[in-house]
LOBA-844510 format. One record per atom (N, C-alpha, C, CB): x, y, z; residue in three letters. Coordinates in pm, whole numbers, plus 50000, padded with zeros to 5 digits. Glycine has a CB too. Example, Ala and Ser with C-alpha at 12.3 -4.5 7.8 and 13.67 -1.06 7.14 Angstrom:
<rs>
513194943150780ALA512304955050780ALA513204967050780ALA511314955350905ALA512854977550708SER513674989450714SER512905000350787SER514084994050572SER
</rs>
This chain:
<rs>
527667842679404MET528077851179294MET527787843879164MET529577854979305MET527097850379075ARG526767843778950ARG527647848878839ARG525297845778915ARG527877840278743LYS528707843978628LYS527897852278531LYS529277831578558LYS528577861078463LEU527907868478356LEU527627859078241LEU528777880478309LEU526507860978181ALA526127852278070ALA526907855877946ALA524617853078043ALA527187845877869ARG527827848077740ARG526757851277637ARG528667835777696ARG527147858477539SER526197861377432SER525977848877350SER526707872977343SER524947848277270PRO524687836277191PRO525807832777095PRO523417837977114PRO526687842177065TRP527777839576971TRP529047834977042TRP528067852076889TRP528987832177173GLY530127827177247GLY531077838077294GLY530867817577165GLY530637850577291ILE531497861677330ILE531057866777466ILE531457873077223ILE531977868277559ASN531667873777689ASN531837888877680ASN532577867677801ASN530727896077687VAL530727910377666VAL531577917477771VAL529297915777669VAL531487913277898PHE532267919578005PHE533767917977979PHE531897913578142PHE534217905477944ASP535637903177916ASP536127912077803ASP535877888577882ASP535317913277700ASP535717921577587ASP535827936277627ASP534737920077473ASP534887940977709LEU534887954877753LEU536117957777839LEU533607958077832LEU536427948877935VAL537597950778021VAL538887949877939VAL537617940278134VAL538957940377849SER540147938877765SER540367951277680SER540027926577675SER539267957277633GLU539367969277551GLU539907980977634GLU537997972877492GLU539467981877762MET539897992977848MET541357991677890MET539017993777971MET541787979577930PHE543127977577986PHE544137971777888PHE543047968778105PHE543677967477773GLY544567960977678GLY544677946077705GLY545937967377684GLY544227941477821HIS544127927377858HIS543127926477972HIS545537921277900HIS542747914678009ASN541777912978118ASN542527909178245ASN540697902278082ASN542687918478340PRO543427915278462PRO542687905578555PRO543717927878537PRO541397903378530PHE540627894278613PHE540707879878566PHE539187898778617PHE541237877678449ASN541367864178396ASN542717858678442ASN541247863878238ASN542737852078558TRP544007847478617TRP544697837178531TRP543757841778755TRP543967828878457GLU544607818778373GLU545447825178263GLU543567809478312GLU544967836178208ALA545707842778100ALA546857850978155ALA544767851678020ALA546857854178285ASN547897862678343ASN549037854878407ASN547297871678445ASN548987841778404ILE550077833778461ILE551297835078371ILE549657818878477ILE552397838778428VAL553627840078352VAL554407827078369VAL554467852378398VAL554657820478261THR555427808078269THR556837810878220THR554767796678187THR557787805178289THR559167806578247THR559687792778210THR560037813078360THR560507791978108PRO561037778878071PRO561927773378181PRO561807779677938PRO561927760278197ARG562767753778298ARG564227755178257ARG562377738778316ARG564987761378342THR566407762678314THR567137752678401THR566917777278341THR567567742078342ASP568227731478415ASP569727732278386ASP567657717578376ASP570547732978489PRO571977734878465PRO572677722378410PRO572637738978593PRO572007710878410VAL572687698478374VAL571867690478273VAL572947690078499VAL572557685678172GLN571927676778074GLN572477662778099GLN572207681577926GLN571577652978116VAL571987639178144VAL571457630178033VAL571467634578283VAL572337621577980THR571917611877879THR572297597877926THR572557614977740THR571447588377892LEU571677574377927LEU571817566377799LEU570517568678015LEU572877558477792THR573097549777676THR573617536277727THR574097556177574THR573667526677637ASN574247513777674ASN574747506677550ASN573207505077749ASN575617497177575ASP576047487877472ASP575997473977534ASP577507491277417ASP576557463977469ARG576467450277520ARG577187448177653ARG577047440677419ARG578187456577682SER578977454177803SER578787464377915SER580407453677767SER578227476277886ASN578107486777988ASN576847495177970ASN579327495877985ASN576427501378080TYR575477512478078TYR576307525078100TYR574347510878189TYR575917536078036TYR576647548578050TYR575687559778091TYR577377552277918TYR576107567478189ILE575377579478229ILE576337590978205ILE574887578778381ILE575947599878116ARG576807611278079ARG576087624078122ARG577117611377924ARG576737631678209ALA576157644178258ALA577067655778218ALA575957643778412ALA576477665778155VAL577217677978121VAL577107687178242VAL576657684877988VAL578227689078312VAL578247696478438VAL579247707978433VAL578587686978555VAL578997717978349PRO579957728978338PRO580087736678468PRO579557738378226PRO581307739478507GLY581567747278627GLY581587739378757GLY580557757778638GLY581217726678753PHE581247718478874PHE582617711978889PHE580127707578870PHE583157712779009ALA584427705979040ALA584107691779088ALA585257713879147ALA585117683179090GLU584907669279132GLU584327668279273GLU586227661679126GLU584787676879364ASP584287676079501ASP582877681679517ASP585227683479593ASP582307687579413GLU580927692379416GLU579947682379354GLU580837705679343GLU580467670979307LEU579647660679244LEU579587648279331LEU580197657279104LEU578507640579316ASP578347628479394ASP577637617879309ASP577567631179525ASP578117605679317VAL577477594279253VAL577247583979363VAL578347588279134VAL575987580079384SER575687570379488SER574747559679434SER575067577279611SER574817547879496VAL574007536479453VAL573247531279574VAL574887525279390VAL571967528579553ARG571137522479657ARG570287511879588ARG570227533179732ARG570627499279614GLY569947488479542GLY570297489279394GLY568397489179562GLY569297490079309ASN569527491679166ASN569297506079120ASN568627482279088ASN569177515379214ASP569007529579181ASP570357536479191ASP567967536279275ASP570717543679086ILE571957551479087ILE571567566179080ILE572907547578969ILE572187574279165THR571887588579172THR573137596479142THR571307592479310THR573007605879050VAL574077615179017VAL573597628879063VAL574427615078861VAL574397635579146SER573967648579197SER575157657979206SER573307647079335SER574837670579219GLY575877680779234GLY575327692779307GLY576427684979098GLY576217699779377LYS575797711379455LYS576917721679453LYS575427707379601LYS576567733779413GLN577527744879411GLN576987756179497GLN577797749679267GLN577857761679578GLU577507773779653GLU578647783579637GLU577247770579805GLU578297795279593ARG579307805779572ARG578907818079652ARG579447809179420ARG579867824479710ALA579627836879782ALA580737846679748ALA579547834479937ALA580347859179732SER581357869479707SER581007881879788SER581457872779555SER582027888279839GLU581827900379918GLU582727911279863GLU582117897880068GLU582127922779847GLU582887934679812GLU582617944979919GLU582517939979669GLU583097956879901LYS582997967180006LYS581577968680059LYS583497980479952LYS580627971779975ASP579237973780020ASP578297963779954ASP578787987979989ASP578817952579914TYR577997943379835TYR578297928979874TYR578247945479684TYR577267921179893HIS577417907079925HIS576457899179837HIS577147904380077HIS576937888779773SER576047880479692SER576397865779712SER576137884379541SER575407857579692SER575647843179698SER574747836379596SER575387837679842SER575177824979549SER574367817379454SER574427802679491SER574857819579307SER573377795579453HIS573267781479484HIS572717774279362HIS572357779079609HIS573417764279315VAL572977756179202VAL573097741579243VAL573817759179072VAL572037733879220SER572107719679251SER571267711879151SER571637716979396SER571587699179139PHE570817690279054PHE570877676279112PHE571337690478907PHE569937668079073GLU569937654079114GLU569147645979011GLU569347652279257GLU569727634978966ARG569047625878874ARG569197611678929ARG569637626978729ARG568107604278932THR568127590478977THR567607581678865THR567297588579106THR568317570678840CYS567927561078736CYS567857547278798CYS568937561378616CYS566917539378752ARG566837525578796ARG567597517078694ARG565347520778812ARG568557509478742LEU569357500778656LEU568677487278640LEU570777499178712LEU568937480678530HIS568407467278508HIS569117457378600HIS568567463078359HIS568547445478611ASP569107435378700ASP570467430278657ASP568167423878711ASP570837432678530ASP572147427778484ASP573277437578513ASP572087424978335ASP572997448578584ALA574047458278617ALA574897453278733ALA573417471978653ALA576187454978719LEU577127451478826LEU577397464078908LEU578477445478768LEU576547466579007VAL576617479079082VAL577877480379167VAL575407480479169VAL578547469379196ASP579767470079277ASP580977474479195ASP580047456479340ASP580857474779063ASP581997478178977ASP581807491278902ASP582237466978879ASP580997500178953ILE580727512978886ILE581957521878890ILE579517520178950ILE582227528678778MET583347538178768MET582807551678725MET584427533078668MET583417562478776ALA583017576078738ALA584257584178705ALA582197582878851ALA584167591978596GLU585277600678553GLU584727614578529GLU585977595078423GLU585507624678564HIS585127638578543HIS586237645378466HIS584847645878679HIS585887650778349LYS586897657278268LYS586247668278185LYS587617647078177LYS586767680378196ARG586327691778116ARG584817693878118ARG586787690177975ARG584227693178236GLY582807695878248GLY581887684378209GLY582467707478167GLY582447672478190ILE581647660578156ILE581877650078265ILE582037654978014ILE580787645178323LEU580857634178418LEU580357621778345LEU580007637078549LEU581207611578337LEU580837599078271LEU580857587978374LEU581797595978152LEU579687581978395VAL579557570778488VAL579377558178404VAL578347572778588VAL580227548278428THR580177535678355THR579737524578450THR581557532378291THR578667517778412VAL578137506878493VAL578277494078412VAL576627509378535VAL579187485078451PRO579357472578376PRO578097463778385PRO580577464878429PRO577907455778281ARG576787446378277ARG577317432178289ARG575967448078147ARG576497423478345LYS576847409378348LYS576927404478205LYS575827400878431LYS577767394578185ASN577897389378049ASN576567384078000ASN578977378378043ASN576117389677892ALA574867385077834ALA575127371777764ALA574277395577734ALA574227362377780PRO574447349477714PRO574397351177562PRO573397339177759PRO575287344177498THR575277344377351THR574567331977303THR576727345177293THR573747333677206PHE572967322677153PHE573507318877016PHE571467326477144PHE573737305977001GLU574197301076872GLU573017299276780GLU574977287876887GLU573257301476655SER572207299776555SER572287285576501SER572357310276440SER571137279576483ARG571097266176424ARG569867265076337ARG571107255176533ARG569967256176244GLN568857253776154GLN567867244076218GLN569367248176019GLN566627246676196VAL565577237676244VAL565017230476123VAL564437245576322VAL565107217076125PRO564597209676008PRO563077210576000PRO565037194876014PRO562607211275880ILE561177211975856ILE560747198675796ILE560797223875761ILE559807192075859LYS559307179275810LYS558067181775726LYS559007169475927LYS557997174575619ALA556807175375536ALA555777165575591ALA557137172275388ALA554607170275613LEU553537161675661LEU552767156175541LEU552577169475757LEU552457143975552GLU551657138075444GLU550217142075463GLU551797122475441GLU549607145575357THR548197149075366THR547367136375355THR547807159175256THR546317135375430PRO545497123275423PRO544847121875285PRO544417123575533PRO544777109875239LYS544167107175107LYS542667108675118LYS544547093075055LYS542137115075022GLN540667116675019GLN540097106074927GLN540247130974972GLN539057100074968GLU538447089474887GLU537197094074824GLU538167077474970GLU
</rs>
């Protein structure tokens, strides 16, 4: 099957003719792809200070027993799963919402001391850090070098 040639001005006459008839070109599959924005039920932010790493997840509608925080090596995973079902006289519906985020922690994370709190739709995971060494400031003396005498 050979392609139709384009005109010297870069216009495909067949595409224009079909677009004119249908209002769009149904044969152009790239233009007909419908993209939908990603709707993610959970927003996760990572922050840190000198003493802790923080993972904050906005989890509206999730109960504590629907959330999970697990650690494997230096990877921490925050996940949640909701399943709802409702039945009425002639109607049955169910919904399923889940999420999972995995982060790699730095080597200074104390993974055995991780704490998680859930309050008003916010999950806050606190990962303590090993004490970072503090460096003292000191002055470094500067020596003046003598320049060689030129003769």
